[in-house]
C-alpha positions in Angstrom: 60.7 61.3 161.4 61.4 62.0 157.7 62.4 65.4 156.5 60.1 67.4 154.2 61.2 67.3 150.6 63.1 70.4 149.4 61.3 71.9 146.4 63.5 71.7 143.3 64.7 75.0 141.8 62.9 76.0 138.6 64.9 75.4 135.5 66.1 78.6 134.0 64.6 79.5 130.6 68.2 80.2 129.5 69.2 76.6 130.2 69.1 75.6 126.5 71.6 75.1 123.8 70.4 78.1 121.7 70.9 80.5 124.7 74.3 78.9 125.5 75.5 79.5 121.9 74.3 83.1 122.1 76.1 83.6 125.4 79.3 82.2 124.1 79.1 84.5 121.1 78.3 87.6 123.2 81.2 86.9 125.7 83.6 86.2 122.8 82.5 89.4 121.1 82.9 91.4 124.3 86.4 90.0 124.9 87.3 90.7 121.3 86.0 94.3 121.6 88.1 94.9 124.7 91.2 93.4 123.0 90.8 95.4 119.8 90.3 98.6 121.8 93.6 97.9 123.6 95.3 97.3 120.3 93.9 100.5 118.9 95.4 102.6 121.7 98.7 100.8 121.3 98.9 100.9 117.5 97.1 104.1 116.6 96.0 104.4 113.0 98.5 102.0 111.5 96.0 99.4 110.5 92.9 100.7 108.6 90.9 97.6 109.3 91.3 97.7 113.0 88.7 100.4 113.4 86.0 98.6 111.4 86.7 95.4 113.4 86.6 97.2 116.7 83.6 99.5 116.3 81.5 97.8 113.7 82.1 94.0 113.5 82.7 93.2 117.2 79.6 95.2 118.5 77.5 93.5 115.8 78.5 90.1 117.0 77.8 91.1 120.6 74.3 92.3 119.8 73.7 89.2 117.8 74.8 87.0 120.7 72.5 88.7 123.1 69.6 88.5 120.7 70.2 84.7 120.3 70.2 84.3 124.1 66.8 86.0 124.4 65.4 84.0 121.5 66.6 80.7 123.1 64.9 81.7 126.4 61.6 82.6 124.6 61.6 79.3 122.7 62.4 77.3 125.9 59.4 78.8 127.8 57.2 78.3 124.7 58.3 74.6 124.6 57.7 74.1 128.3 54.3 75.6 128.2 52.9 73.8 125.1 54.7 70.5 124.8 56.1 69.5 128.2 52.9 70.0 130.1 54.7 72.5 132.4 53.7 76.0 133.2 56.9 77.9 133.9 57.0 80.3 136.8 56.3 83.8 135.8 59.1 86.3 135.8 58.5 88.2 139.0 60.7 90.6 140.9 60.8 90.1 144.7 63.2 92.6 146.4 62.7 90.7 149.7 64.4 87.7 148.2 68.2 88.1 148.7 68.9 85.9 145.7 66.8 88.0 143.4 68.4 91.2 144.7 71.8 89.8 144.0 70.8 88.9 140.5 69.3 92.4 140.0 72.5 94.0 141.1 74.5 91.9 138.6 72.0 92.6 135.9 72.0 96.4 136.6 75.8 96.5 136.7 76.1 94.5 133.5 73.5 96.6 131.7 75.2 99.8 132.8 78.6 98.5 131.5 76.9 97.4 128.3 75.3 100.8 127.8 78.6 102.6 128.5 80.5 100.4 126.0 77.7 100.8 123.5 77.8 104.6 123.8 81.6 104.5 123.5 81.4 102.2 120.5 78.7 104.2 118.8 80.8 107.4 119.2 83.9 105.7 117.8 81.9 104.2 115.0 80.5 107.5 114.0 83.9 109.1 113.9 85.6 106.1 112.3 82.9 106.2 109.5 84.1 109.7 108.8 87.8 109.0 108.7 90.0 109.1 105.6 91.0 105.4 106.3 87.4 104.3 106.2 86.5 106.2 103.1 89.6 105.4 101.1 91.0 102.1 102.3 88.2 100.1 103.9 84.9 101.0 102.4 85.7 102.5 99.1 88.6 100.5 97.7 87.2 101.2 94.2 88.3 104.8 94.7 92.0 104.0 95.3 93.0 106.4 92.5 91.1 109.2 94.3 92.8 108.3 97.6 96.3 108.4 96.0 95.7 111.7 94.3 94.1 113.1 97.5 97.1 112.3 99.6 99.5 114.3 97.5 97.1 117.1 96.7 96.5 120.6 98.2 93.8 119.4 100.6 95.6 116.3 101.9 95.1 117.5 105.5 91.4 118.0 105.1 89.3 114.9 105.8 87.2 113.5 103.0 83.9 114.2 104.9 84.8 117.9 105.3 84.1 118.4 101.6 81.9 115.4 100.6 79.6 115.6 103.6 80.1 118.8 105.7 78.3 119.6 108.9 74.8 118.6 109.8 73.0 115.3 110.5 70.9 115.5 107.3 73.9 115.5 105.0 75.6 112.8 107.0 72.5 110.5 106.6 72.3 111.3 102.9 76.0 110.4 102.5 75.7 107.1 104.3 72.6 106.1 102.2 74.6 106.9 99.1 77.5 105.0 100.5 75.3 102.0 101.0 74.5 102.1 97.2 78.2 102.4 96.4 79.0 99.4 98.7 76.5 97.3 96.9 78.0 98.3 93.6 81.4 97.4 94.8 80.3 94.1 96.2 78.6 93.2 92.9 81.7 94.5 91.0 79.5 96.7 88.7 80.8 100.1 89.6 81.9 102.6 87.0 85.5 102.5 85.7 86.5 105.2 86.0 84.4 106.7 88.7 82.0 109.1 87.0 82.4 112.8 87.7 81.2 115.4 88.6 79.5 114.0 91.7 75.8 114.9 91.4 74.8 114.9 95.1 77.6 117.2 96.4 76.6 120.0 98.7 76.8 123.5 97.1 80.4 124.7 97.1 79.5 127.9 99.0 78.5 125.8 102.0 81.8 123.8 101.9 84.6 125.8 100.2 83.8 129.1 101.8 84.2 127.6 105.3 87.9 128.1 104.7 88.2 130.3 101.6 86.7 133.8 102.0 86.3 135.2 98.5 85.5 138.8 99.6 88.9 139.0 101.3 90.9 137.6 98.5 92.3 140.7 96.6 95.1 141.4 94.3 97.0 139.5 91.6 98.8 136.2 91.8 102.4 135.9 90.7 102.9 132.5 89.0 105.7 130.9 87.0 105.3 127.9 84.6 108.5 126.1 83.7 108.3 124.1 80.5 110.6 122.1 78.2 110.3 121.7 74.5 110.0 118.3 73.0 113.3 118.4 71.2 116.6 116.6 71.6 118.1 119.4 73.6 115.2 119.5 76.1 115.1 123.3 75.6 113.7 125.1 78.6 110.9 127.7 78.2 109.4 129.6 81.1 106.5 132.0 81.5 106.1 134.3 84.5 102.8 136.2 84.7 100.3 137.8 87.0 96.9 136.2 87.3 94.2 138.8 87.7 92.3 137.3 90.5 90.4 140.0 92.5 91.4 143.5 91.6 88.3 145.2 93.1 88.1 147.2 96.3 86.2 146.6 99.5 85.2 143.1 98.5 84.0 144.1 95.1 84.7 141.2 92.8 83.5 142.8 89.6 86.9 142.6 88.1 89.3 139.7 88.0 88.8 136.0 87.6 86.9 135.7 90.9 84.2 137.9 89.4 82.4 134.6 88.7 81.9 134.2 92.4 80.7 137.7 93.1 77.5 137.7 95.3 76.3 140.6 93.1 76.4 138.5 90.0 74.7 135.2 89.2 76.1 133.2 86.4 74.1 130.2 85.2 74.9 127.8 82.4 73.6 124.6 80.7 76.0 121.9 79.3 74.9 119.1 77.1 77.3 116.5 78.5 77.7 114.9 81.9 81.2 116.4 82.6 79.9 120.0 81.8 82.4 120.6 79.0 80.0 121.4 76.2 78.5 124.7 77.4 75.8 125.9 75.0 73.9 128.4 77.1 74.9 131.0 79.7 72.8 133.6 81.6 74.4 136.4 83.5 72.2 138.3 86.0 73.6 141.5 87.6 71.5 142.2 90.7 73.1 145.6 91.3 72.3 146.9 87.8 69.2 144.9 87.4 70.3 143.5 84.0 70.2 140.0 82.5 72.0 138.7 79.4 71.6 135.3 77.7 74.5 133.9 75.6 73.9 130.8 73.5 75.6 128.7 70.9 74.4 129.2 67.3 73.4 125.6 67.0 71.5 125.5 70.3 67.8 126.4 69.7 65.0 126.7 72.2 65.5 126.8 76.0 67.5 124.5 78.3 65.6 122.2 80.8 65.0 124.2 83.9 66.2 121.4 86.2 69.5 121.2 84.3 70.4 124.8 84.6 73.3 125.1 87.0 74.5 128.2 88.9 78.2 128.5 88.6 80.2 128.1 91.8 83.7 127.3 93.0 83.9 123.7 91.7 82.9 124.7 88.1 86.4 126.0 87.7 88.2 124.4 90.7 86.8 121.0 89.8 89.8 119.0 90.9 90.6 120.6 94.2 91.5 117.3 96.0 91.8 114.7 93.3 94.0 116.2 90.7 95.1 113.7 88.1 98.2 115.4 86.6 99.0 115.0 83.0 102.0 113.0 81.9 103.4 116.1 80.2 103.2 118.2 83.3 104.6 115.5 85.6 107.6 114.9 83.4 108.3 118.7 83.1 108.1 119.1 86.9 110.5 116.2 87.4 112.9 117.8 84.9 112.8 121.0 86.9 113.4 119.2 90.2 116.3 117.3 88.7 114.9 113.9 89.4 114.6 113.3 85.7 118.0 113.8 84.0 117.9 116.4 81.2 121.2 115.1 79.9 119.3 112.3 78.1 118.4 113.6 74.6 114.6 114.1 74.1 113.8 112.7 77.6 110.6 114.7 77.8 109.1 113.0 74.8 110.4 109.6 75.6 109.3 109.7 79.2 105.8 110.7 78.3 105.6 108.0 75.6 106.8 105.4 78.1 104.0 106.4 80.5 101.1 106.3 78.0 101.9 103.1 76.2 98.7 101.4 75.1 100.3 98.0 76.0 100.2 98.9 79.7 96.9 97.5 80.9 97.7 96.8 84.6 99.7 98.5 87.2 101.8 95.4 87.7 103.1 95.3 84.2 103.8 99.1 84.0 107.3 99.1 85.6 108.6 96.5 83.2 107.2 98.1 80.1 108.5 101.5 81.1 111.9 100.1 81.7 111.9 98.3 78.3 110.9 101.5 76.5 113.6 103.7 78.0 116.3 101.1 77.8 115.5 100.5 74.2 115.9 104.2 73.5 118.9 105.0 75.6 120.7 101.6 76.1 123.2 102.0 78.9 123.5 105.8 78.8 124.3 107.6 82.0 121.2 108.5 83.9 118.9 106.0 82.3 118.3 104.0 85.5 117.5 107.1 87.4 115.1 108.1 84.6 113.4 104.7 84.7 112.9 104.8 88.4 111.4 108.3 88.3 109.0 107.6 85.4 107.9 104.4 87.1 107.1 106.4 90.2 105.2 109.1 88.3 103.1 106.4 86.5 102.3 104.6 89.8 101.0 107.8 91.4 99.0 109.2 88.6 97.9 106.6 86.1 95.7 103.6 87.1 95.1 101.2 84.2 92.7 98.8 86.0 90.4 101.7 87.0 90.9 103.4 83.6 91.6 106.6 85.6 94.1 109.3 84.6 94.0 112.9 83.4 92.6 112.0 80.0 89.2 111.1 81.5 89.1 113.8 84.3 88.9 117.3 82.8 90.7 120.0 84.8 88.9 123.3 84.3 91.5 125.5 85.9 93.2 127.2 82.9 92.9 126.1 79.3 96.0 124.3 78.3 95.0 120.6 78.1 91.3 121.0 78.5 88.9 123.7 77.3 88.5 125.1 80.9 87.9 128.8 80.6 87.1 128.5 76.9 84.0 126.4 77.5 82.3 129.8 77.8 85.0 132.3 76.6 85.8 130.6 73.3 83.9 133.2 71.1 81.2 130.6 70.4 78.5 132.0 72.7 76.8 135.3 72.0 73.6 137.2 72.7 70.8 137.7 70.1 72.3 141.2 69.5 75.6 139.6 68.6 77.5 140.4 71.8 80.0 137.7 72.7 81.0 136.5 76.2 84.4 138.1 75.7 87.6 138.0 77.8 89.1 135.6 75.3 92.4 137.5 74.9 95.5 136.5 77.0 95.6 140.0 78.5 92.1 139.6 79.9 93.2 137.4 82.7 97.0 137.5 82.6 99.8 140.0 82.6 102.9 138.3 81.2 105.9 139.7 83.0 108.6 137.6 81.3 108.8 134.6 79.0 111.6 132.6 77.3 114.8 131.3 78.8 118.1 132.5 80.2 118.4 136.3 79.9 114.8 136.6 78.8 113.7 136.0 82.4 116.2 138.4 84.0 113.9 141.5 83.7 110.2 142.0 84.2 107.8 144.1 82.1 105.2 145.6 84.4 103.0 146.7 81.4 102.9 143.1 80.2 104.2 141.3 77.1 102.4 139.8 74.1 102.4 136.0 74.4 105.0 134.3 72.2 104.4 130.6 71.4 107.6 128.6 72.0 107.4 126.9 68.6 106.7 130.1 66.7 103.5 131.3 65.1 100.2 129.6 65.7 96.6 129.7 64.4 94.8 132.3 66.6 91.5 130.7 65.8 92.6 127.6 67.7 92.6 127.3 71.5 95.4 125.7 73.5 93.5 122.5 74.1 93.0 122.0 70.3 96.6 120.9 70.1 97.7 120.2 73.7 96.3 117.2 75.4 98.7 116.4 78.3 100.7 114.1 76.2 103.2 114.7 73.3 101.2 114.4 70.2 98.6 117.0 69.2 94.9 116.1 69.0 
């Protein structure tokens, strides 16, 4: 008696080369993800590219592989139905079938594991996309000058996103959309050189800066000392010690002192004709407490400014380089001389060091060390200390001047103060006045400073609480000129 034929098992819809390729890709991506996670725990943050490979690239390949598997199965069923004359069995779930129950358990366990890994990966991807490494080393390599200056700045321990994005999902989404545009520009190599400032889509500074800085509780004067050297052969020192009148009011009243501009009782608005907000031609001051309003304008500016271009003054209009401060060559050299890392025994080293840093012949970072060394050796030959000077000037150049990106202090105005850029004198330069002839005012040194001591040696031994009249190191000067009319961060006047 012959046995009944055993029905053949239906061919799986995943039994095709397309699904096999997808499965291989998915398994490989899952293995790579697990391996990269293990490497991440072992190495920490040493490799900036590890995070993007772990939480962005590997999951993308895993999802792609699974999608290819399902596409292959769909195409297989479609082929069997239309071309092979077969009607594939419908996908049915029979819990009475031990084989299907076993497959269901495997599928459920695999799906649960996949969801857990996806949740973990999504969480890590979100945080990695906010990290300093992602912003400065992986995604935005075009902003390497900003990364270098950030790392040695006052906010080096504050993550990029704390200022550039802040809290909230809406600003996170806006930042990532803007980042996608930047990524396209970087890929096509058509981004600005240097990166244009100020950033137009930054959140209001009051929502960012005042999370840490509380202006109502910042009272009193600030004691500061600036150490300078003259550009002569003797490298003559000249220091100025003074008090900055920051917030001299009481009970949080900021109506006196420099921080008056941030007082909640006063609204200061302005209009500038240039992108970098250096040419201020119109200012409106509204005192909510007194109910008064004053409009100051430049004599050449007629009419009214565009309403959508009137800006309310906030923290970053003065503190416009809080995290990316491109120091001037002059300031860097003087600071190195104070620290002793740049020998003052070399005659005229201040002038020569600055000139070595700002040579027009330096067009790439790679050629800067050689040209700096040639310049200083040509001036000092084998004098004692010249090699130390060369090494220090090369370091200063590498950390502050970026030839390929065309980025340095000369293209990034710093509005704190008024020495190398107009800064305060954008408004307080006696060029803005009301229709009645009232000027903005506060253009005298004593308006914001109390000079306690100035000069060198014994001149600095005693302090004058009442304040001294400013003495220019090189003698008399034209009082009609502002500091920035002559000083520009280099050696030569403008």
